[in-house]
N, C-alpha and C positions, 0 to 999 in steps of 0.2 A: 829187206825183209817183209813177205806179206803177212797180214793179219788174218785170221780165221774167226770171223764175227761170230759164225755156230758153235763156235767150242770154247771160246774166251769170255765170260763175262768182263772181264778187267776190260777187254778191248771195246766192248759193246760200252760198259761205263764212260769208257773215254770219249766216245764219240758222243753220248747223251750228254756228256757235260760240256761238249763244245758248243757254246751259244753262237757261234760264226759257221759252225758247220749243219746245223742242223736246218735252217732258212737256206741255205743253198742247195742241201740235198732235197730238200720238200719242194723247192721251184726246178730243179732238175728234175725230178722224177714225176713232175706234177701232181704232187701230194697236196689234195686242195683240203679237206676237213670241214667242220664247223664251228666257225668262229662263237665260242662260247664263253664266258667268265675271263676274257683277255687272253683266250689259247685255243687250240685247234684242238678238236674232239672228232672222234670215230667210232660207228657203231661195229659190232663184231661182223656184220653182214659186209660192211664196206672194207673192212679189214681182210675177211675172206676173197671178197671179190679182187682185191689189190694183189694178193697174193695167190689167186688163182686158185684157191682151194674151197673145200666145204666149211660150212660154219662150224662143223663139229670139231674138225681139225683145229681151228682156233679154239673152241672151248676146251679141247684136251689140252693145247699148250697153256690155257689159262690156270687150268688145273694145276698141272705140271711143272710150271714156273711161276707160280702165284707168289712167292715172295720178292724174285727180282721184279715183274711187273708192277707191283704195287708199290715197291721200291720205286721205281721209275715213274709213277703217276697213274697206273690202271685204276678204274674204279667204278663203282655201278651206282649209277645215278637211282635216287628215291626220292620220295618225298616232294618236298618245295623245288628242289633243282631238277628233278624230273619234271614237274609241271610247267617250270619255265622252259626248260630244254624240247618238252614235247610243243609249246606254244610257239617257239623260234621256228623248230626244224620238223614237225609233225608230217607236213607234206611231204618232206623228204625223206622220214626214217621209217612210216608207217608199211611201206612196201618192205622193209629188212624186218619186219618182225614176223615172227611164226605166226600162223593162222590161229594157233592157241590163243585165246581171248584170255585166260588166266594169266597171262605173263603181265607183273604190276611193275618192273623195273626194265631197265636198257642197259646194256652193259655197254662202254664208252671205254676207248684209249683216251689217254691225255697225253698229248705229245712232247711237250715241253715243261710244264707245271711240277712244281714240287720236286726238284733236281737237285 
């Protein structure tokens, strides 16, 4: 029986709870991420690039599925954590930011933490 991950929150959660599957999937699809605080993090722009969609599409999904994504580790870096993240990855992520200088935080997805 085939699983439809786009329709079943339970099936998505089962994969996220599988500690052996996630590293294998990440390696198979070549998903790099940025190692920060003992896990892999991704910007909205990196996520949009991976799925070949506009960043606005990712932003809409973040709003529409906020509860599930937050439960699975999505967070917005702010304050000291953001400063540390920028120190480590600023040269990689500044191209991902909008030209709007008023942006004070960076949306990142957290791949495996807090599950």
